C-alpha positions as CSV (number, residue, x, y, z in Angstrom):
1,M,59.0,298.9,117.1
2,I,62.2,296.4,117.3
3,T,65.0,298.0,117.4
4,I,69.1,297.6,117.1
5,S,69.7,298.1,120.8
6,K,66.9,296.2,121.9
7,I,67.8,293.0,119.7
8,S,71.5,293.0,120.7
9,E,70.2,293.6,124.7
10,F,68.4,290.1,124.2
11,L,71.1,288.8,122.5
12,K,73.6,289.9,125.5
13,S,70.6,288.6,127.9
14,T,70.1,285.3,125.8
15,F,73.7,284.5,125.8
16,G,74.8,285.6,129.1
17,E,72.0,282.8,130.1
18,T,73.2,280.1,128.4
19,V,76.5,280.6,129.8
20,K,75.9,281.0,132.9
21,V,73.6,277.6,132.4
22,M,76.6,275.8,130.7
23,F,79.3,276.8,133.6
24,G,76.9,275.7,136.2
25,I,77.0,271.9,133.9
26,L,80.4,271.8,133.6
27,I,80.8,272.2,137.9
28,A,78.2,269.5,138.0
29,L,80.5,267.7,135.3
30,Q,83.6,268.5,137.4
31,I,81.9,267.9,140.9
32,G,81.2,264.7,139.3
33,T,84.0,263.6,138.0
34,W,85.6,264.3,141.8
35,S,83.3,262.1,143.4
36,D,83.4,259.2,140.7
37,Q,87.7,259.6,141.1
38,A,87.1,259.7,145.2
39,K,84.9,256.7,145.2
40,E,87.3,254.9,142.4
41,N,90.3,255.9,145.2
42,T,88.6,254.7,147.9
43,E,87.7,251.4,146.1
44,E,91.2,250.8,144.5
45,I,92.6,251.2,148.8
46,R,90.2,248.9,150.1
47,I,91.1,246.2,147.1
48,L,95.2,246.9,147.9
49,N,94.7,246.5,151.4
50,N,92.6,243.4,151.1
51,L,95.4,241.7,148.3
52,K,98.2,242.8,150.9
53,A,96.3,241.4,154.1
54,D,95.6,237.6,151.5
55,L,98.9,237.5,150.4
56,L,100.7,237.8,154.4
57,S,97.8,234.5,155.1
58,D,99.7,233.3,151.9
59,V,103.1,233.5,153.0
60,L,102.4,232.7,156.8
61,Q,100.7,229.5,155.2
62,L,103.4,228.6,153.2
63,E,106.7,228.8,155.6
64,N,104.8,227.0,158.2
65,N,104.1,224.2,155.6
66,V,107.8,224.1,154.7
67,L,108.6,223.4,158.3
68,S,106.4,221.3,158.8
69,A,107.7,219.3,155.4
70,G,111.4,220.2,156.6
71,K,110.4,218.1,160.1
72,R,109.0,215.5,158.1
73,Q,112.3,214.6,156.0
74,Q,113.8,215.2,159.4
75,N,111.7,212.0,160.5
76,I,112.5,209.6,157.0
77,D,116.3,211.0,157.6
78,S,116.0,209.4,161.1
79,I,113.9,206.4,160.1
80,F,117.1,205.2,157.4
81,T,119.2,205.4,160.7
82,I,117.3,203.1,162.8
83,L,116.9,201.5,159.5
84,Y,120.8,200.8,158.8
85,R,121.3,199.7,162.4
86,P,117.8,198.8,164.3
87,E,119.8,196.9,167.3
88,K,120.3,200.2,168.6
89,Y,116.4,201.5,168.7
90,D,113.2,200.1,170.1
91,V,109.8,199.6,168.0
92,E,108.0,202.2,169.6
93,R,110.8,204.9,168.6
94,F,110.2,203.4,165.0
95,L,106.6,203.1,164.7
96,T,106.5,206.7,166.5
97,L,108.7,208.4,163.5
98,N,106.3,206.1,160.8
99,F,103.4,207.4,161.9
100,A,103.9,211.0,162.1
101,L,104.3,211.1,158.4
102,A,101.1,210.9,157.9
103,N,100.7,214.0,158.6
104,E,100.9,216.4,155.2
105,N,100.5,219.9,154.5
106,H,98.8,221.6,151.3
107,F,98.8,225.3,150.5
108,D,94.9,226.7,150.9
109,L,94.8,229.7,148.5
110,N,93.3,233.0,149.8
111,S,91.9,234.2,146.7
112,G,88.3,235.8,147.8
113,T,89.9,239.6,147.3
114,F,91.2,238.6,143.6
115,D,88.4,236.6,142.9
116,E,85.6,239.4,143.5
117,S,87.5,241.9,142.5
118,M,87.8,240.1,139.1
119,A,83.9,239.0,139.4
120,A,82.9,242.8,139.9
121,G,85.2,244.5,138.0
122,T,86.8,246.2,140.6
123,I,90.4,245.0,139.4
124,D,90.5,248.3,137.1
125,C,90.8,250.7,140.0
126,L,94.1,249.0,140.8
127,R,95.9,251.8,138.1
128,D,99.7,250.1,138.8
129,N,99.9,247.7,135.4
130,S,102.9,246.2,136.8
131,I,100.7,244.4,139.9
132,R,98.0,243.7,137.9
133,Q,100.2,242.2,135.9
134,Q,101.7,240.2,138.8
135,L,98.3,239.7,140.3
136,F,97.8,237.8,137.7
137,N,100.5,236.3,137.5
138,Y,101.2,234.5,140.8
139,Y,97.2,233.5,141.1
140,R,97.8,231.7,137.9
141,I,100.4,230.0,139.2
142,T,99.0,229.1,142.7
143,K,96.1,228.2,141.8
144,K,97.3,226.2,139.2
145,N,99.3,224.3,142.1
146,Y,100.1,220.8,140.5
147,T,102.9,219.6,142.6
148,D,100.3,220.1,146.1
149,K,97.4,218.0,143.9
150,N,100.3,214.9,142.8
151,T,101.9,215.2,146.4
152,I,97.9,214.1,148.1
153,K,97.2,211.6,145.4
154,Q,100.3,210.0,146.2
155,I,99.9,209.9,149.8
156,Y,96.4,208.8,150.5
157,E,96.6,205.7,147.3
158,N,100.5,204.9,147.3
159,I,101.9,205.7,150.9
160,F,98.9,205.5,153.4
161,P,97.7,202.2,152.2
162,H,101.5,200.6,153.1
163,F,102.5,202.0,156.2
164,F,99.0,200.5,157.2
165,K,99.0,197.6,155.3
166,I,103.3,196.6,157.2
167,L,102.8,198.6,160.5
168,V,99.6,198.9,161.5
169,P,99.7,194.5,161.9
170,S,102.3,194.1,164.4
171,Q,102.4,193.2,168.4
172,E,103.9,196.5,168.9
173,F,101.0,198.7,167.2
174,I,98.1,197.0,167.9
175,G,98.8,195.5,171.2
176,G,100.8,198.8,172.3
177,V,99.2,201.4,170.9
178,L,96.1,200.6,170.6
179,E,96.3,198.1,174.2
180,K,94.0,195.5,172.3
181,P,94.8,191.2,172.5
182,T,96.1,189.9,169.7
183,H,98.7,187.2,168.6
184,L,100.0,189.1,165.9
185,P,104.3,189.0,165.8
186,N,106.6,191.8,166.5
187,L,107.2,194.1,164.1
188,K,110.7,193.5,162.7
189,I,112.7,196.3,161.7
190,E,115.6,194.3,160.5
191,A,113.0,192.9,158.0
192,L,111.4,196.2,156.9
193,A,115.0,197.3,156.2
194,L,115.6,195.2,153.2
195,D,111.7,195.5,152.3
196,K,112.4,196.8,148.9
197,G,108.5,197.9,149.0
198,Y,108.9,199.8,152.1
199,I,112.3,201.9,150.8
200,A,110.4,202.8,148.4
201,I,107.1,204.5,150.0
202,L,109.4,206.2,151.9
203,T,111.8,207.8,149.3
204,L,108.7,208.5,147.7
205,K,107.4,210.1,150.9
206,Y,110.7,212.4,151.0
207,R,110.7,213.2,147.9
208,T,107.5,214.2,147.8
209,E,108.4,217.0,150.7
210,A,110.5,217.8,148.8
211,H,108.8,218.6,145.4
212,Q,106.4,220.9,147.9
213,I,108.9,222.8,149.4
214,E,110.4,224.2,146.2
215,S,106.4,224.4,145.2
216,W,105.9,226.7,148.0
217,G,109.2,228.5,147.9
218,K,108.1,229.9,145.0
219,Y,104.9,230.7,145.9
220,I,107.0,232.7,148.7
221,D,109.0,234.4,146.7
222,L,106.1,235.8,144.3
223,A,104.3,236.9,147.2
224,K,106.7,239.0,149.1
225,V,108.0,240.9,145.6
226,L,104.0,241.6,144.8
227,L,103.2,242.6,148.5
228,A,106.7,245.4,148.6
229,D,105.3,246.6,146.0
230,L,101.8,247.2,146.9
231,E,103.6,248.0,150.5
232,K,105.3,251.1,148.2
233,D,101.8,251.9,146.1
234,L,99.9,252.0,149.2
235,K,102.3,254.4,150.6
236,I,101.9,256.7,147.6
237,K,98.3,257.0,147.7
238,S,97.9,257.4,151.4
């Protein structure tokens, strides 16, 4: 015969087992949440450290580019000085200064970590909204980099061809630099001083260097601000 006491005892027993099961599920869920959070924290720190390394490489490259471009501008200043008083200088130094301008720098952006995080969706692991927005802004601006693209186009389409056309066909270059026999005349610096095309190319080269230095300076400023915020965030999470 089922009595009220037996029913009560059964309900208590069932309720107790249910509570135990529910409690076990809640603990398992909480442990899973802690585990997922720990993985996200680890991933966030990894991404932050890798972004920091990429940005430090960017800054180093950009600062070296600025120095190199500045030296080329100094070379152009020296060329203009020679053109004004050509009788005081030798052609060999003049040629050396000109062909040093054949070098160029451009910014190779280190965006591997950012691109990987965007593709994998792990960029969401970065919980600081300000840092995320700074990252989007930095890579949006630097990936366009119209200045470098235009500069490289100018160098290879206009500057280099003109330099080689007026400087290479000379006794000093073919006979001196290449050490080949030639009937070409000597290079006349006095004539180049009056060559409007040559002066225009020198001026264009100077301005392209100036535009690049200005753009690189902006990238450096953006990267340094972002680096400072990344380092602060890493200190908090370490």
